[in-house]
C-alpha positions in Angstrom: 0.0 -0.1 -0.2 1.6 3.3 -1.0 1.0 6.5 0.4 -1.3 8.8 -1.2 -2.6 12.4 -0.1 -6.1 13.1 -1.2 -5.0 16.8 -1.6 -2.1 16.7 -3.3 -3.4 18.0 -6.1 -4.6 20.6 -4.2 -1.3 21.3 -2.6 0.5 21.6 -6.0 -2.6 24.3 -6.9 -1.4 26.4 -4.1 2.3 25.7 -4.7 2.0 27.4 -8.5 -0.6 30.1 -6.7 2.4 30.5 -4.0 4.7 30.9 -6.4 3.3 33.2 -8.9 2.7 35.6 -6.0 6.3 35.5 -5.5 6.9 36.4 -9.0 4.6 39.4 -8.8 6.4 40.6 -5.8 9.6 40.1 -7.1 8.6 42.1 -10.4 7.0 45.0 -8.6 10.5 45.2 -6.2 12.6 45.1 -9.6 9.8 48.0 -11.0 10.5 49.9 -7.4 14.2 49.8 -7.8 14.4 50.6 -11.1 12.2 54.0 -10.2 14.6 54.5 -7.4 17.8 54.3 -9.8 15.9 57.1 -12.3 15.0 59.0 -9.2 18.5 58.7 -7.9 19.5 60.1 -11.7 17.5 62.6 -12.0 18.3 64.3 -8.6 22.1 64.5 -9.9 20.8 65.8 -12.8 19.1 68.5 -10.8 22.1 68.8 -8.6 23.8 69.1 -11.9 21.7 72.0 -13.4 22.0 74.1 -10.4 25.1 73.9 -10.4 25.9 74.6 -14.1 23.1 77.6 -13.2 24.8 78.9 -10.7 28.2 79.0 -12.8 26.3 80.8 -15.5 25.2 83.4 -13.4 28.6 83.9 -11.9 30.1 84.6 -15.2 27.7 86.8 -16.2 25.0 85.0 -18.1 22.4 86.7 -20.0 18.8 86.9 -18.2 17.2 84.6 -21.3 20.0 82.0 -20.4 19.5 81.7 -16.6 15.7 81.9 -17.1 16.5 78.7 -19.3 18.2 76.8 -16.5 15.4 78.4 -14.4 12.5 76.2 -16.5 14.8 73.4 -17.3 15.4 72.7 -13.2 11.7 73.3 -12.7 10.7 70.2 -15.4 13.4 68.6 -13.2 11.5 69.4 -10.1 8.3 68.7 -11.5 9.6 65.4 -13.1 10.8 64.5 -9.4 7.3 64.7 -7.9 5.6 62.6 -10.8 8.0 60.1 -9.9 8.3 60.0 -6.2 4.0 59.7 -6.9 4.5 56.5 -8.9 7.0 55.2 -6.2 4.6 55.8 -3.9 2.0 54.1 -5.8 4.4 51.1 -6.7 4.8 50.8 -2.9 1.5 50.7 -2.1 0.9 48.1 -5.1 4.0 45.9 -3.1 2.0 45.8 -0.2 -0.6 44.3 -1.8 0.9 41.9 -3.4 3.4 40.8 0.1 -0.1 40.3 1.5 -1.1 38.3 -1.7 1.9 36.0 -1.3 2.4 35.4 2.5 -2.0 34.6 2.5 -0.3 32.3 -0.6 2.4 30.9 1.4 0.1 30.4 4.6 -2.6 28.0 2.7 0.8 26.4 1.1 2.1 25.3 4.2 -1.1 24.6 6.2 -2.0 21.9 3.2 1.9 20.9 3.7 1.5 20.1 7.6 -1.4 18.1 7.0 -0.1 16.3 4.3 2.5 15.5 6.7 0.4 14.8 9.6 -1.5 12.1 7.1 1.8 10.6 6.2 3.0 9.9 9.7 -0.7 8.3 10.5 0.0 6.2 7.1 3.5 5.3 8.4 2.2 4.6 12.2 -0.5 2.6 10.2 1.8 0.8 8.1 3.9 -0.1 11.5 0.9 -1.5 13.1 -0.3 -3.5 10.1 3.5 -5.2 9.9 3.3 -5.5 13.1 0.0 -7.7 13.4 1.5 -9.3 10.3 4.7 -10.4 11.8 2.3 -11.5 15.3 0.2 -13.6 13.3 3.8 -15.2 11.4 5.2 -15.9 14.8 1.9 -17.3 16.5 1.0 -19.8 13.6 4.8 -20.9 13.8 4.3 -21.3 17.6 1.4 -23.4 16.9 3.2 -25.4 14.0 5.5 -26.2 16.0 3.8 -27.3 19.2 1.4 -29.8 17.4 4.3 -31.2 15.3 
């Protein structure tokens, strides 16, 4: 008699669901990392632009050049705000994906614990049957030898 877990197909399904949820979580985390890298580059660009504006100002640049730098820096700052908003949305999405992943993991682990418990019961039952069989064999041998 071989061990067969009656909920094996459901366990496989839960494992697949957990893996899908994990992959989605990894994907969103990669997206956040990419956005944070973009934010870092944007901050560096703002800093460099402000330095160039100050240098142009100290070198006696015309008002239109300074105004162009100001407009460009303002555009970068607006881009930064948009990027921060996008990162915040992705973080909220990440929280939801993490919640789903942990839920799927919990479901899978519950089924695996049930499977382990059922397997232990199976082994105990198998051991009982084996002892019973060996006891019967020993008893038959005893009676056979006694009446010989």
